[in-house]
C-alpha positions as MATLAB code, in Angstrom:
seq = 'MSGIPKATRESITFWIASAMAIGLIALIYWLLRSRFGVALTAIRDSEAASESQGVDVERVKFYVYVLSAFGSGLVGALYYLNVLRIAPNSAFDLSWVVSAIFIVVIGGIGTIEGPILGAVIFFIMREMLSDYGSWYLMVMGLVAIIVMIKWPKGIWGFIQQRFDLRFFPVQRRVHLIEPSSAASSQMLNSNDGKFKSVL';
ca = [
      30.607    2.668  -34.046;
      29.361    4.247  -37.328;
      31.211    2.102  -39.426;
      28.751   -0.953  -38.049;
      25.507   -1.543  -40.302;
      22.439   -0.259  -38.424;
      21.249   -3.663  -38.186;
      23.950   -4.871  -36.624;
      24.475   -2.183  -34.225;
      20.820   -2.358  -33.226;
      20.798   -5.564  -32.809;
      24.124   -5.906  -30.295;
      22.276   -3.138  -28.330;
      19.443   -5.421  -28.221;
      21.334   -8.332  -26.783;
      23.735   -5.550  -24.739;
      20.069   -3.988  -23.429;
      18.560   -7.217  -22.583;
      21.755   -8.343  -20.859;
      22.027   -5.304  -18.907;
      18.314   -5.236  -17.711;
      18.776   -8.765  -16.563;
      21.587   -8.316  -14.238;
      20.531   -5.196  -12.910;
      17.211   -6.476  -11.823;
      19.542   -9.681  -10.153;
      21.445   -7.321   -8.435;
      18.871   -5.183   -7.296;
      17.170   -8.628   -5.804;
      20.238   -9.407   -4.649;
      20.881   -6.272   -2.725;
      17.419   -5.919   -1.320;
      17.327   -9.344    0.050;
      20.719   -8.897    1.909;
      21.608   -6.599    5.149;
      21.601   -3.883    2.904;
      18.324   -3.989    1.741;
      16.829   -4.090    5.706;
      19.159   -1.015    5.581;
      17.416    0.588    3.102;
      13.844   -0.570    4.364;
      14.854    0.806    8.100;
      15.852    4.554    6.635;
      12.944    4.683    4.458;
      10.575    3.832    7.230;
      12.413    6.342    9.337;
      16.459    7.908    8.952;
      16.352    8.597   12.970;
      15.067    5.046   14.321;
      17.617    3.156   11.659;
      20.325    5.530   13.071;
      19.878    4.688   16.813;
      19.780    0.717   15.483;
      23.341    1.318   14.450;
      22.575    1.865   10.307;
      25.013    4.207    8.715;
      22.643    6.765    7.225;
      24.619    9.060    5.095;
      27.004    5.770    3.820;
      23.618    3.631    2.824;
      22.907    6.527    1.112;
      25.876    7.132   -0.630;
      26.057    3.823   -1.536;
      22.549    4.035   -3.328;
      23.395    7.174   -5.142;
      27.280    5.429   -6.436;
      24.865    2.348   -7.480;
      22.160    4.588   -8.958;
      24.757    6.590  -11.447;
      26.260    3.370  -12.573;
      23.142    2.186  -13.652;
      22.193    5.506  -15.394;
      25.514    5.623  -16.509;
      25.280    2.431  -18.455;
      21.789    2.370  -19.593;
      22.816    6.318  -21.195;
      26.500    5.009  -22.388;
      24.270    1.924  -24.382;
      21.581    4.470  -25.497;
      24.101    6.930  -27.344;
      26.176    4.642  -28.739;
      22.956    3.043  -30.447;
      21.750    6.889  -31.764;
      25.532    8.011  -32.793;
      25.124   11.379  -31.677;
      24.875   13.534  -27.903;
      23.368   16.349  -27.594;
      22.304   18.520  -24.093;
      18.974   19.312  -25.563;
      18.525   15.513  -25.521;
      20.148   13.904  -23.106;
      18.722   16.387  -19.758;
      15.428   16.673  -21.350;
      12.281   17.022  -19.243;
      10.429   14.164  -20.966;
      13.146   11.287  -19.311;
      11.678   12.374  -15.884;
       8.290   12.441  -17.048;
       8.387    8.724  -18.748;
      10.373    7.281  -15.822;
       7.817    8.555  -13.428;
       4.887    7.602  -15.341;
       6.641    3.909  -15.524;
       6.586    3.730  -11.442;
       3.245    5.456  -11.111;
       1.437    3.174  -13.288;
       3.464   -0.021  -12.582;
       3.958    0.092   -8.816;
       6.070    1.666   -5.983;
       8.603   -0.171   -3.595;
       8.401   -3.409   -6.100;
      10.693   -4.974   -8.189;
       7.975   -5.843  -10.801;
       6.494   -2.913  -10.747;
       8.414   -0.879  -12.985;
       9.297   -3.764  -15.784;
       5.319   -3.768  -15.727;
       4.857    0.186  -16.017;
       7.924    0.176  -18.566;
       6.092   -2.581  -20.667;
       2.686   -0.295  -20.869;
       4.466    2.569  -21.295;
       6.150    1.492  -24.642;
       2.963    0.037  -25.776;
       0.967    2.788  -25.124;
       3.733    4.620  -26.666;
       3.894    2.820  -30.194;
       0.247    2.781  -30.238;
      -0.544    6.210  -29.722;
       2.894    7.779  -31.494;
       0.752    8.922  -34.774;
      -1.353   11.485  -32.385;
       1.201   13.739  -31.968;
       1.293   15.639  -28.269;
      -1.900   14.086  -27.972;
      -0.652   10.121  -27.106;
       0.843   12.658  -23.606;
      -2.532   13.786  -22.283;
      -3.756    9.721  -22.910;
      -0.810    8.917  -20.841;
      -1.003   11.547  -18.051;
      -5.300   10.828  -17.828;
      -3.693    6.862  -17.397;
      -1.326    8.131  -14.514;
      -4.255   10.029  -12.922;
      -7.116    7.153  -13.248;
      -4.408    4.637  -11.778;
      -3.262    6.780   -9.047;
      -7.047    7.322   -7.732;
      -7.866    3.672   -8.419;
      -4.958    1.619   -7.760;
      -2.357    3.997   -5.507;
      -0.034    1.022   -5.320;
       0.319    0.841   -9.107;
      -1.022   -1.871  -11.148;
       1.395   -4.165   -9.975;
       0.489   -3.191   -6.175;
      -3.174   -3.825   -6.800;
      -1.882   -7.486   -8.610;
      -0.022   -8.488   -5.719;
      -2.921   -8.054   -3.172;
      -5.537   -9.229   -4.839;
      -3.555  -12.775   -5.491;
      -0.734  -12.391   -3.483;
       1.893  -12.946   -6.536;
       5.485  -11.963   -6.204;
       8.153  -12.516   -8.879;
      10.734  -11.471   -6.800;
       9.969  -11.538   -2.943;
      12.069   -8.446   -1.348;
       9.711   -7.775    1.486;
      10.056   -9.380    4.988;
       6.454  -11.114    6.091;
       5.816  -12.767    9.285;
       4.011  -16.323    8.685;
       2.446  -17.763   11.446;
       2.047  -21.474   11.362;
      -0.362  -23.624   13.034;
      -0.561  -26.899   14.397;
      -1.448  -29.175   12.139;
      -4.144  -31.728   12.657;
      -1.454  -34.592   12.880;
       0.764  -32.878   15.476;
      -2.301  -32.107   17.767;
      -3.007  -35.846   17.343;
      -0.076  -36.827   19.142;
      -0.995  -35.878   22.105;
      -0.595  -39.161   24.500;
      -3.051  -40.439   27.159;
      -0.923  -41.140   30.542;
      -1.172  -43.693   33.114;
      -2.524  -40.966   35.803;
      -5.313  -40.206   32.822;
      -3.782  -36.707   32.141;
      -2.738  -35.981   28.949;
       0.786  -34.655   27.814;
       1.666  -32.845   24.812;
       4.489  -34.419   22.486;
       4.759  -31.294   20.357;
];
């Protein structure tokens, strides 16, 4: 990789990262819309209740762990192929965890759109405040506190509640269908003077 020019390497890395992001989002969406996603939701709500309904909790948790490790491994490999060096202190730095928590908290927990929005906000803030040294960490912490107090479900959670906007609807929702006026007008008057419904 060191023999490839930096501009070419960064361009290839960008397109691979974009393809990986789209592929992983599609995989997560598909999984959450499947029976596996229903099992995850049941485990999140109550492990005991989901196990009583036939969900193999240990197996589902193992699959989640393997899938998470697979995604993290892909991203880590791509990152270190781009920077061309691996150092334990940078790979296991606490800032990775803080950044991930910040992205999820301000974006919105429990949605696919939330972390995407959180990542966009995080990188915009990092670019805008990078010249201010460690002050940008304090500003980001303040932003996270304000978002948690004002919008406990994150910015995307607020948008979702306010405008009922969902790009990746993974939750199961019950919709009550009211009889339309056209259907109710199909009430026919029979010969004996009684009404019967043809709905």
